[in-house]
VMD Tcl script that draws the C-alpha trace (Angstrom):
set ca {
  {-13.85 23.27 -6.63}
  {-12.61 25.41 -9.60}
  {-14.78 28.32 -8.66}
  {-12.91 28.31 -5.36}
  {-9.57 28.04 -6.82}
  {-10.40 30.84 -9.33}
  {-11.46 33.10 -6.31}
  {-8.24 32.24 -4.50}
  {-6.22 32.99 -7.70}
  {-8.01 36.39 -7.73}
  {-6.93 37.10 -4.19}
  {-9.80 35.90 -1.98}
  {-8.91 35.05 1.56}
  {-8.47 31.17 1.93}
  {-10.20 31.18 5.16}
  {-13.23 32.64 3.50}
  {-12.99 30.09 0.84}
  {-13.12 27.32 3.54}
  {-16.09 29.03 5.14}
  {-17.96 29.16 1.89}
  {-17.37 25.46 1.33}
  {-17.78 23.89 4.87}
  {-19.26 26.67 6.68}
  {-16.48 26.85 9.18}
  {-12.91 28.21 9.67}
  {-10.45 26.18 11.66}
  {-10.13 27.56 15.15}
  {-6.81 25.90 15.70}
  {-4.85 25.75 12.38}
  {-3.50 22.31 11.96}
  {0.20 21.37 11.76}
  {1.30 20.95 8.21}
  {3.52 18.09 7.85}
  {5.60 17.55 4.71}
  {7.25 14.05 4.02}
  {10.47 14.57 1.89}
  {13.91 13.53 1.03}
  {17.11 15.43 0.68}
  {17.47 16.24 -3.03}
  {20.54 13.94 -3.50}
  {21.21 12.68 -7.16}
  {20.46 8.99 -7.18}
  {18.29 8.99 -4.16}
  {15.21 10.92 -5.43}
  {12.85 10.22 -8.36}
  {14.82 7.08 -9.15}
  {11.93 5.68 -11.41}
  {11.76 8.94 -13.34}
  {15.68 9.02 -13.50}
  {15.74 5.74 -15.59}
  {14.00 7.87 -18.41}
  {15.15 11.32 -18.10}
  {18.49 10.88 -16.29}
  {19.54 11.39 -12.69}
  {20.33 15.12 -12.93}
  {17.15 16.05 -14.46}
  {15.25 13.90 -12.20}
  {16.84 15.56 -9.20}
  {16.17 18.91 -10.57}
  {12.53 17.95 -10.97}
  {12.28 16.84 -7.42}
  {13.93 19.92 -6.17}
  {11.46 22.11 -8.03}
  {8.44 20.23 -6.96}
  {9.56 20.24 -3.29}
  {10.30 23.97 -3.26}
  {6.90 24.78 -4.88}
  {5.19 22.64 -2.18}
  {7.25 24.42 0.60}
  {6.24 27.87 -0.95}
  {2.61 26.81 -0.89}
  {2.97 25.78 2.70}
  {4.43 29.03 3.68}
  {1.58 30.88 1.74}
  {-0.96 28.76 3.74}
  {0.76 29.55 7.04}
  {0.78 33.23 6.07}
  {-3.06 33.10 5.34}
  {-3.74 31.27 8.75}
  {-4.71 28.10 7.15}
  {-2.01 26.07 8.87}
  {0.15 26.58 11.83}
  {3.60 25.21 12.17}
  {5.21 23.61 9.17}
  {7.35 20.49 9.78}
  {9.61 18.87 7.08}
  {9.77 15.17 7.93}
  {12.85 13.61 6.29}
  {13.15 9.87 5.30}
  {15.54 8.07 7.82}
  {18.34 7.90 5.22}
  {18.42 11.73 4.47}
  {21.01 13.88 6.11}
  {19.34 17.03 7.62}
  {22.33 19.06 6.94}
  {21.49 18.64 3.12}
  {18.45 20.72 3.57}
  {19.36 23.55 5.95}
  {18.73 26.01 2.95}
  {15.14 24.76 2.92}
  {14.81 25.16 6.65}
  {16.15 28.60 6.72}
  {14.28 29.95 3.52}
  {10.83 28.54 4.56}
  {11.08 28.67 8.26}
  {10.28 24.96 8.87}
  {11.26 22.63 11.51}
  {13.20 19.40 10.64}
  {12.02 16.00 12.00}
  {12.98 12.63 11.01}
  {10.56 9.85 10.05}
  {10.51 6.79 12.23}
  {8.51 3.59 11.74}
  {8.71 0.09 10.14}
  {7.03 1.05 6.90}
  {5.38 4.09 5.32}
  {2.16 3.69 7.31}
  {4.01 3.58 10.58}
  {5.99 6.56 9.65}
  {3.00 8.61 8.76}
  {0.96 7.40 11.96}
  {3.98 8.42 14.18}
  {4.24 11.96 12.48}
  {0.59 12.70 12.70}
  {0.19 11.36 16.22}
  {3.19 13.63 17.51}
  {1.09 16.71 16.61}
  {-2.31 15.38 17.94}
  {-0.40 14.55 21.30}
  {0.34 18.22 21.41}
  {-3.36 19.06 21.07}
  {-3.04 20.08 17.42}
  {-4.63 18.24 14.35}
  {-2.39 17.60 11.57}
  {-2.24 17.44 7.63}
  {0.43 15.36 6.04}
  {1.45 15.80 2.40}
  {4.18 14.77 0.04}
  {6.43 16.92 -2.21}
  {5.66 15.96 -5.76}
  {2.10 17.17 -6.33}
  {1.73 20.19 -8.63}
  {-2.04 20.55 -7.79}
  {-1.41 21.59 -4.08}
  {-2.54 25.14 -3.46}
  {-3.76 27.42 -0.44}
  {-7.26 26.68 -1.35}
  {-6.82 22.96 -1.41}
  {-5.06 23.04 2.00}
  {-7.74 25.43 3.40}
  {-10.47 22.93 2.54}
  {-8.41 20.11 4.06}
  {-7.94 22.20 7.31}
  {-11.63 23.12 7.63}
  {-12.65 19.52 7.04}
  {-10.95 18.72 10.38}
  {-13.31 20.90 12.28}
  {-16.20 18.60 12.03}
  {-14.61 15.26 11.11}
  {-12.04 12.92 12.39}
  {-10.13 12.84 9.13}
  {-9.61 14.20 5.74}
  {-8.07 12.55 2.61}
  {-6.99 13.72 -0.70}
  {-7.16 10.84 -3.34}
  {-4.55 10.45 -5.75}
  {-5.49 9.53 -9.44}
  {-3.53 6.34 -9.32}
  {-5.44 4.90 -6.47}
  {-3.51 6.09 -3.42}
  {-3.58 9.68 -1.72}
  {-1.80 12.78 -1.80}
  {-2.98 14.30 1.52}
  {-4.09 12.71 4.88}
  {-5.22 14.73 8.00}
  {-6.40 13.55 11.34}
  {-8.05 15.36 14.16}
  {-7.92 12.19 16.28}
  {-5.21 9.56 16.86}
  {-6.76 6.73 14.77}
  {-4.74 3.96 13.20}
  {-5.85 3.91 9.49}
  {-2.38 2.69 8.28}
  {-1.94 -0.78 9.55}
  {-2.34 -3.53 7.07}
  {-2.35 -1.37 3.89}
  {-0.30 -2.47 0.96}
  {1.59 0.58 0.08}
  {2.43 1.76 -3.44}
  {-0.48 -0.18 -4.95}
  {-3.76 1.03 -6.51}
  {-5.62 -0.41 -3.68}
  {-4.31 2.00 -0.94}
  {-7.22 4.37 -1.11}
  {-9.98 1.49 -0.92}
  {-7.99 -0.08 1.85}
  {-7.93 3.30 3.77}
  {-11.62 3.81 3.19}
  {-12.08 0.45 4.80}
  {-9.99 1.50 7.79}
  {-11.86 4.53 8.30}
  {-15.13 2.47 8.42}
  {-13.68 -0.14 10.66}
  {-12.58 2.57 13.16}
  {-15.90 4.43 13.18}
  {-14.16 7.58 11.91}
  {-15.84 10.18 9.89}
  {-13.92 11.60 7.00}
  {-14.05 14.05 4.25}
  {-12.64 13.12 0.69}
  {-11.26 16.10 -1.46}
  {-11.03 16.10 -5.15}
  {-8.30 13.88 -6.55}
  {-4.85 15.03 -7.52}
  {-1.92 13.47 -9.34}
  {1.82 13.27 -8.43}
  {4.83 13.29 -10.66}
  {6.35 9.87 -10.73}
  {6.59 8.61 -14.35}
  {7.72 10.27 -17.48}
  {4.23 10.79 -18.52}
  {3.57 12.61 -15.28}
  {6.72 14.66 -15.89}
  {5.41 15.68 -19.33}
  {2.01 16.60 -18.00}
  {3.48 18.69 -15.33}
  {5.81 20.22 -17.99}
  {2.77 21.06 -20.23}
  {0.95 22.52 -17.04}
  {4.03 24.88 -16.34}
  {4.15 26.03 -19.87}
  {0.51 26.66 -20.05}
  {0.55 28.53 -16.75}
  {3.46 30.72 -17.87}
  {1.81 31.42 -21.13}
  {-1.49 32.62 -19.63}
}
mol new
graphics top color blue
foreach p $ca { graphics top sphere $p radius 0.5 }
foreach p [lrange $ca 0 end-1] q [lrange $ca 1 end] { graphics top cylinder $p $q radius 0.2 }
display resetview
């Protein structure tokens, strides 16, 4: 994995990296769907805000979301993904993110469903219904890069699904090539999410690929880890 990332950072074509890892390049780049909230103080990173304050937490959320969107645009430019859709939570005002829409060339959609699983399934199946596989990610994972998205997209060429585990037991990416329900009955925001999802894949008879695990910024320890990573990156 790190050899592929190093090659990407040195300018290698992400599609060539996908070919080297999986032996294929996606014929039809998947839709990239980003689940997000409008960066409104008091509405984002509330757990982190209890430690570092509301304004700092909102700034962190905005920086992470904009990094994610910039990575998405780079992946689109490289041909790794097709359209980019920014799926807002139902309580967010789309008018609050028009700057993101215009800067990154994304379309704005609104999440719908009874819980997180329902909202994810509805988003993914909307792309599949149009004949296009889809990848779904969040906004607060510093490890997203074009090479990671390329591996995810390539995995959907020969499998029903792809998933990027999170270090805490959930996942940071899920992609589907078929409309399969792997979300019902999962207890969200618990360490058992990934294990439950594997069981859902097995029950559905769906083949899937697992990518290397990544971590997201949720707690103050995550925030400090992200800060140290940013400082190291700048220094190098």
